[in-house]
GULUM-468409 format. One record per residue (C-alpha): residue in three letters; x, y, z. Coordinates in steps of 0.1 Angstrom, whole numbers, plus 5000, padded with zeros to 4 digits. Example, Ala and Ser with C-alpha at 12.3 -4.5 7.8 and 13.67 -1.06 7.14 Angstrom:
% GULUM-468409
+------+------+------+------+
! code !    x !    y !    z !
+------+------+------+------+
!  Ala ! 5123 ! 4955 ! 5078 !
!  Ser ! 5137 ! 4989 ! 5071 !
+------+------+------+------+
This chain:
% GULUM-468409
+------+------+------+------+
! code !    x !    y !    z !
+------+------+------+------+
!  Met ! 8863 ! 1796 ! 4710 !
!  Ile ! 8891 ! 1806 ! 4733 !
!  Ile ! 8890 ! 1844 ! 4739 !
!  Ser ! 8915 ! 1851 ! 4768 !
!  Ala ! 8949 ! 1841 ! 4782 !
!  Gln ! 8931 ! 1826 ! 4812 !
!  Glu ! 8911 ! 1804 ! 4789 !
!  Ile ! 8944 ! 1792 ! 4773 !
!  Leu ! 8957 ! 1782 ! 4807 !
!  Asp ! 8924 ! 1766 ! 4817 !
!  Gly ! 8922 ! 1747 ! 4784 !
!  Ala ! 8957 ! 1733 ! 4788 !
!  Arg ! 8950 ! 1723 ! 4824 !
!  Arg ! 8919 ! 1704 ! 4814 !
!  Gln ! 8936 ! 1686 ! 4784 !
!  Thr ! 8946 ! 1650 ! 4794 !
!  Gly ! 8968 ! 1641 ! 4765 !
!  Asn ! 8993 ! 1657 ! 4741 !
!  Lys ! 9008 ! 1676 ! 4770 !
!  Thr ! 9045 ! 1666 ! 4768 !
!  Val ! 9071 ! 1692 ! 4759 !
!  Ala ! 9107 ! 1683 ! 4752 !
!  Val ! 9129 ! 1712 ! 4765 !
!  Ala ! 9161 ! 1715 ! 4744 !
!  Met ! 9190 ! 1724 ! 4767 !
!  Ala ! 9169 ! 1731 ! 4798 !
!  Asn ! 9198 ! 1744 ! 4818 !
!  Asp ! 9185 ! 1780 ! 4817 !
!  Ala ! 9171 ! 1796 ! 4849 !
!  Ser ! 9141 ! 1814 ! 4835 !
!  Val ! 9131 ! 1785 ! 4813 !
!  Leu ! 9136 ! 1758 ! 4839 !
!  Gln ! 9116 ! 1777 ! 4866 !
!  Ala ! 9087 ! 1783 ! 4841 !
!  Val ! 9086 ! 1746 ! 4831 !
!  Val ! 9087 ! 1734 ! 4867 !
!  Glu ! 9059 ! 1758 ! 4877 !
!  Ala ! 9038 ! 1748 ! 4846 !
!  Glu ! 9042 ! 1711 ! 4854 !
!  Asn ! 9034 ! 1716 ! 4891 !
!  Asp ! 9002 ! 1735 ! 4879 !
!  Gly ! 8991 ! 1706 ! 4858 !
!  Leu ! 8996 ! 1725 ! 4825 !
!  Ile ! 9023 ! 1702 ! 4809 !
!  His ! 9045 ! 1672 ! 4813 !
!  Ala ! 9082 ! 1681 ! 4806 !
!  Ile ! 9112 ! 1661 ! 4795 !
!  Leu ! 9143 ! 1681 ! 4803 !
!  Val ! 9172 ! 1676 ! 4780 !
!  Gly ! 9205 ! 1693 ! 4789 !
!  Asp ! 9233 ! 1694 ! 4815 !
!  Ala ! 9217 ! 1676 ! 4845 !
!  Ala ! 9242 ! 1689 ! 4870 !
!  Glu ! 9237 ! 1725 ! 4859 !
!  Met ! 9199 ! 1721 ! 4861 !
!  Arg ! 9201 ! 1708 ! 4896 !
!  Glu ! 9224 ! 1737 ! 4906 !
!  Ile ! 9200 ! 1762 ! 4890 !
!  Ser ! 9170 ! 1747 ! 4909 !
!  His ! 9189 ! 1747 ! 4942 !
!  Asp ! 9199 ! 1784 ! 4937 !
!  Gly ! 9163 ! 1792 ! 4926 !
!  Gly ! 9147 ! 1775 ! 4955 !
!  Phe ! 9126 ! 1750 ! 4935 !
!  Ser ! 9128 ! 1712 ! 4931 !
!  Leu ! 9134 ! 1689 ! 4902 !
!  Asp ! 9122 ! 1659 ! 4921 !
!  Gly ! 9101 ! 1637 ! 4899 !
!  Met ! 9111 ! 1655 ! 4867 !
!  Glu ! 9122 ! 1635 ! 4837 !
!  Ile ! 9158 ! 1644 ! 4828 !
!  Ile ! 9181 ! 1634 ! 4799 !
!  Asp ! 9216 ! 1644 ! 4806 !
!  Glu ! 9234 ! 1659 ! 4776 !
!  Lys ! 9260 ! 1687 ! 4778 !
!  Asp ! 9265 ! 1693 ! 4740 !
!  Pro ! 9239 ! 1718 ! 4726 !
!  Lys ! 9238 ! 1702 ! 4692 !
!  Lys ! 9232 ! 1667 ! 4705 !
!  Gly ! 9208 ! 1680 ! 4731 !
!  Cys ! 9187 ! 1696 ! 4704 !
!  Glu ! 9188 ! 1664 ! 4683 !
!  Leu ! 9177 ! 1644 ! 4713 !
!  Ala ! 9148 ! 1668 ! 4720 !
!  Val ! 9137 ! 1668 ! 4684 !
!  Gly ! 9140 ! 1630 ! 4683 !
!  Leu ! 9115 ! 1627 ! 4712 !
!  Ala ! 9090 ! 1647 ! 4691 !
!  Ala ! 9097 ! 1626 ! 4660 !
!  Asp ! 9092 ! 1594 ! 4680 !
!  Gly ! 9059 ! 1607 ! 4694 !
!  Lys ! 9072 ! 1609 ! 4730 !
!  Ala ! 9067 ! 1647 ! 4730 !
!  Gln ! 9041 ! 1668 ! 4712 !
!  Phe ! 9059 ! 1701 ! 4712 !
!  Leu ! 9094 ! 1717 ! 4718 !
!  Met ! 9107 ! 1745 ! 4740 !
!  Lys ! 9140 ! 1763 ! 4735 !
!  Gly ! 9163 ! 1765 ! 4765 !
!  Phe ! 9199 ! 1777 ! 4767 !
!  Val ! 9207 ! 1773 ! 4731 !
!  Lys ! 9207 ! 1794 ! 4699 !
!  Thr ! 9174 ! 1792 ! 4680 !
!  Ala ! 9192 ! 1783 ! 4648 !
!  Val ! 9207 ! 1752 ! 4664 !
!  Leu ! 9173 ! 1739 ! 4675 !
!  Leu ! 9157 ! 1748 ! 4642 !
!  Lys ! 9184 ! 1730 ! 4623 !
!  Ala ! 9178 ! 1699 ! 4643 !
!  Leu ! 9141 ! 1702 ! 4637 !
!  Leu ! 9145 ! 1707 ! 4599 !
!  Ser ! 9167 ! 1677 ! 4597 !
!  Arg ! 9137 ! 1655 ! 4604 !
!  Pro ! 9115 ! 1655 ! 4573 !
!  Glu ! 9087 ! 1637 ! 4591 !
!  Leu ! 9082 ! 1668 ! 4612 !
!  Lys ! 9080 ! 1691 ! 4582 !
!  Ala ! 9046 ! 1708 ! 4576 !
!  Arg ! 9056 ! 1738 ! 4555 !
!  Asp ! 9087 ! 1753 ! 4538 !
!  Val ! 9083 ! 1784 ! 4560 !
!  Met ! 9085 ! 1786 ! 4597 !
!  Ser ! 9072 ! 1817 ! 4615 !
!  His ! 9064 ! 1831 ! 4649 !
!  Val ! 9028 ! 1837 ! 4659 !
!  Ala ! 9022 ! 1859 ! 4690 !
!  Val ! 8988 ! 1855 ! 4708 !
!  Val ! 8981 ! 1885 ! 4730 !
!  Asp ! 8954 ! 1892 ! 4755 !
!  Ile ! 8951 ! 1931 ! 4755 !
!  Pro ! 8932 ! 1948 ! 4783 !
!  Gly ! 8899 ! 1962 ! 4769 !
!  Arg ! 8896 ! 1937 ! 4740 !
!  Asp ! 8869 ! 1911 ! 4741 !
!  Arg ! 8891 ! 1885 ! 4724 !
!  Leu ! 8927 ! 1875 ! 4717 !
!  Leu ! 8948 ! 1891 ! 4690 !
!  Phe ! 8970 ! 1869 ! 4668 !
!  Phe ! 9000 ! 1888 ! 4654 !
!  Thr ! 9028 ! 1876 ! 4631 !
!  Asp ! 9057 ! 1875 ! 4623 !
!  Gly ! 9079 ! 1891 ! 4650 !
!  Gly ! 9105 ! 1864 ! 4654 !
!  Met ! 9116 ! 1846 ! 4622 !
!  Ile ! 9115 ! 1864 ! 4588 !
!  Pro ! 9128 ! 1900 ! 4587 !
!  Lys ! 9111 ! 1910 ! 4554 !
!  Pro ! 9090 ! 1882 ! 4539 !
!  Asp ! 9084 ! 1879 ! 4502 !
!  Ser ! 9049 ! 1871 ! 4488 !
!  Gly ! 9053 ! 1833 ! 4492 !
!  Gln ! 9066 ! 1836 ! 4527 !
!  Lys ! 9037 ! 1860 ! 4536 !
!  Glu ! 9012 ! 1834 ! 4524 !
!  Ala ! 9029 ! 1807 ! 4545 !
!  Ile ! 9030 ! 1831 ! 4575 !
!  Cys ! 8992 ! 1835 ! 4572 !
!  Arg ! 8986 ! 1798 ! 4570 !
!  Asn ! 9007 ! 1792 ! 4601 !
!  Met ! 8987 ! 1818 ! 4620 !
!  Val ! 8954 ! 1802 ! 4608 !
!  Asp ! 8966 ! 1768 ! 4620 !
!  Leu ! 8970 ! 1782 ! 4655 !
!  Ala ! 8937 ! 1800 ! 4654 !
!  Asp ! 8921 ! 1767 ! 4644 !
!  Ala ! 8935 ! 1751 ! 4675 !
!  Leu ! 8919 ! 1778 ! 4696 !
!  Glu ! 8887 ! 1773 ! 4677 !
!  Val ! 8886 ! 1810 ! 4666 !
!  Ser ! 8859 ! 1810 ! 4638 !
!  Pro ! 8853 ! 1831 ! 4619 !
!  Phe ! 8889 ! 1843 ! 4618 !
!  Arg ! 8893 ! 1879 ! 4605 !
!  Phe ! 8928 ! 1893 ! 4599 !
!  Gly ! 8946 ! 1917 ! 4577 !
!  Phe ! 8979 ! 1930 ! 4565 !
!  Leu ! 8992 ! 1960 ! 4584 !
!  Ala ! 8993 ! 1992 ! 4563 !
!  Pro ! 8996 ! 2030 ! 4571 !
!  Tyr ! 8962 ! 2038 ! 4556 !
!  Ala ! 8931 ! 2016 ! 4554 !
!  Asp ! 8925 ! 2025 ! 4517 !
!  Glu ! 8961 ! 2017 ! 4506 !
!  Glu ! 8961 ! 1994 ! 4476 !
!  Ser ! 8984 ! 1964 ! 4476 !
!  Pro ! 8980 ! 1940 ! 4446 !
!  Glu ! 9005 ! 1916 ! 4463 !
!  His ! 8983 ! 1913 ! 4494 !
!  Glu ! 8951 ! 1912 ! 4474 !
!  Glu ! 8965 ! 1882 ! 4455 !
!  Ile ! 8976 ! 1865 ! 4487 !
!  Cys ! 8941 ! 1869 ! 4501 !
!  Lys ! 8927 ! 1852 ! 4470 !
!  Arg ! 8952 ! 1823 ! 4473 !
!  Leu ! 8940 ! 1818 ! 4509 !
!  Gly ! 8905 ! 1811 ! 4497 !
!  Asp ! 8911 ! 1774 ! 4499 !
!  Leu ! 8910 ! 1776 ! 4537 !
!  Gly ! 8873 ! 1780 ! 4537 !
!  Glu ! 8845 ! 1805 ! 4541 !
!  Asn ! 8852 ! 1812 ! 4578 !
!  Leu ! 8885 ! 1829 ! 4569 !
!  His ! 8882 ! 1866 ! 4562 !
!  Pro ! 8916 ! 1881 ! 4551 !
!  Leu ! 8919 ! 1918 ! 4542 !
!  Pro ! 8948 ! 1932 ! 4521 !
!  Ser ! 8952 ! 1965 ! 4540 !
!  Val ! 8942 ! 1975 ! 4575 !
!  Thr ! 8954 ! 2000 ! 4601 !
!  Ala ! 8966 ! 1989 ! 4635 !
!  Glu ! 8937 ! 2008 ! 4651 !
!  Tyr ! 8911 ! 1990 ! 4630 !
!  Ala ! 8928 ! 1956 ! 4637 !
!  Phe ! 8928 ! 1962 ! 4675 !
!  Arg ! 8891 ! 1972 ! 4674 !
!  Gln ! 8877 ! 1948 ! 4648 !
!  Leu ! 8900 ! 1919 ! 4638 !
!  Asp ! 8913 ! 1886 ! 4653 !
!  Gly ! 8947 ! 1887 ! 4635 !
!  Leu ! 8973 ! 1911 ! 4621 !
!  Val ! 9001 ! 1904 ! 4597 !
!  Ala ! 9032 ! 1927 ! 4598 !
!  Thr ! 9051 ! 1933 ! 4565 !
!  Val ! 9085 ! 1936 ! 4583 !
!  Ile ! 9096 ! 1920 ! 4616 !
!  Glu ! 9102 ! 1954 ! 4633 !
!  Glu ! 9065 ! 1963 ! 4631 !
!  Cys ! 9054 ! 1933 ! 4650 !
!  Asn ! 9083 ! 1935 ! 4676 !
!  Thr ! 9077 ! 1972 ! 4683 !
!  Ile ! 9040 ! 1968 ! 4689 !
!  Ile ! 9043 ! 1936 ! 4710 !
!  Lys ! 9071 ! 1950 ! 4732 !
!  Gly ! 9052 ! 1982 ! 4738 !
!  Leu ! 9021 ! 1963 ! 4748 !
!  Thr ! 9039 ! 1939 ! 4772 !
!  Leu ! 9062 ! 1965 ! 4787 !
!  Tyr ! 9036 ! 1993 ! 4794 !
!  Thr ! 9003 ! 1976 ! 4797 !
!  Asp ! 8989 ! 1944 ! 4814 !
!  Thr ! 8989 ! 1926 ! 4781 !
!  Ile ! 8995 ! 1888 ! 4785 !
!  Phe ! 9017 ! 1874 ! 4757 !
!  Ser ! 9021 ! 1839 ! 4745 !
!  Gly ! 9036 ! 1826 ! 4713 !
!  Leu ! 9049 ! 1797 ! 4692 !
!  Ile ! 9071 ! 1791 ! 4662 !
!  Met ! 9048 ! 1774 ! 4637 !
!  Gly ! 9054 ! 1756 ! 4604 !
!  Ala ! 9064 ! 1722 ! 4616 !
!  Thr ! 9041 ! 1694 ! 4628 !
!  Val ! 9053 ! 1703 ! 4663 !
!  Pro ! 9054 ! 1739 ! 4674 !
!  Val ! 9084 ! 1755 ! 4693 !
!  Cys ! 9078 ! 1775 ! 4724 !
!  Leu ! 9102 ! 1803 ! 4732 !
!  Val ! 9102 ! 1825 ! 4763 !
!  Ser ! 9123 ! 1856 ! 4771 !
!  Arg ! 9141 ! 1862 ! 4804 !
!  Ser ! 9121 ! 1894 ! 4807 !
!  Asp ! 9087 ! 1875 ! 4803 !
!  Ser ! 9065 ! 1873 ! 4834 !
!  Ala ! 9057 ! 1839 ! 4849 !
!  Thr ! 9022 ! 1843 ! 4835 !
!  Asn ! 9035 ! 1849 ! 4800 !
!  Lys ! 9058 ! 1819 ! 4802 !
!  Lys ! 9031 ! 1796 ! 4814 !
!  Ala ! 9007 ! 1810 ! 4787 !
!  Ser ! 9032 ! 1801 ! 4760 !
!  Leu ! 9036 ! 1766 ! 4773 !
!  Ala ! 8998 ! 1762 ! 4776 !
!  Leu ! 8995 ! 1775 ! 4740 !
!  Gly ! 9018 ! 1746 ! 4729 !
!  Val ! 8995 ! 1721 ! 4747 !
!  Leu ! 8964 ! 1735 ! 4729 !
!  Tyr ! 8980 ! 1734 ! 4695 !
!  Ala ! 8993 ! 1698 ! 4701 !
!  Gly ! 8957 ! 1689 ! 4707 !
!  Gly ! 8943 ! 1704 ! 4675 !
!  Gly ! 8951 ! 1725 ! 4645 !
!  Arg ! 8955 ! 1715 ! 4608 !
!  Arg ! 8982 ! 1689 ! 4601 !
+------+------+------+------+
């Protein structure tokens, strides 16, 4: 069972296979530097898809080298995303990373390949290492679905459980965020029942407070996207919380990093992609 961001990094470094990430439109300074550092640290192997001349200019200005990096030159964002996704479909890459391109363009390319489809719903799962906790907290969905309906909430939970499985978190205890612990939610109670097919090591709760989740649980499900975003941003901006995260729901996850993310956060997200590529339900 992986319980910290450092263990995520160490696990990815030890893994010998399933380490290749295809970076869609890698001509972005923050993404490119994170990928190069992660490859130099032995966390990943990267295939950079994008404007090769711009990548080299970025690396020159940033004071780092692309020597030895695998590069596919493509200036058009749509074609670049299709090439990156094609690498995953052909088994040449085990996960994807978004570079200087709109998320929708990359996801459209991904969804156009039915062989990469795992679920009808894709969602973002954050994995945070919060100071003072003895284990990681999984939190979803802060990046994809603004206000999920019942079916989407169920899929969001299953996506989160997939990632928890890859990190060998068992038993996995999580709940739906609510203002009061005793708040009744027939919708969430029904979803918890439907998740029973995932086995006896899964323990979903229909209503939990954030305080209870931070102290007692492994995962937390937000009912609207703002809840997740607000809490995660507050933790990463004002504490030493280490953030990593993936878009889940396809057979290959998608790694996203923000320009404001620290180098450690960026590497942790890439390492998380490596660990999921080596496990999880398919």
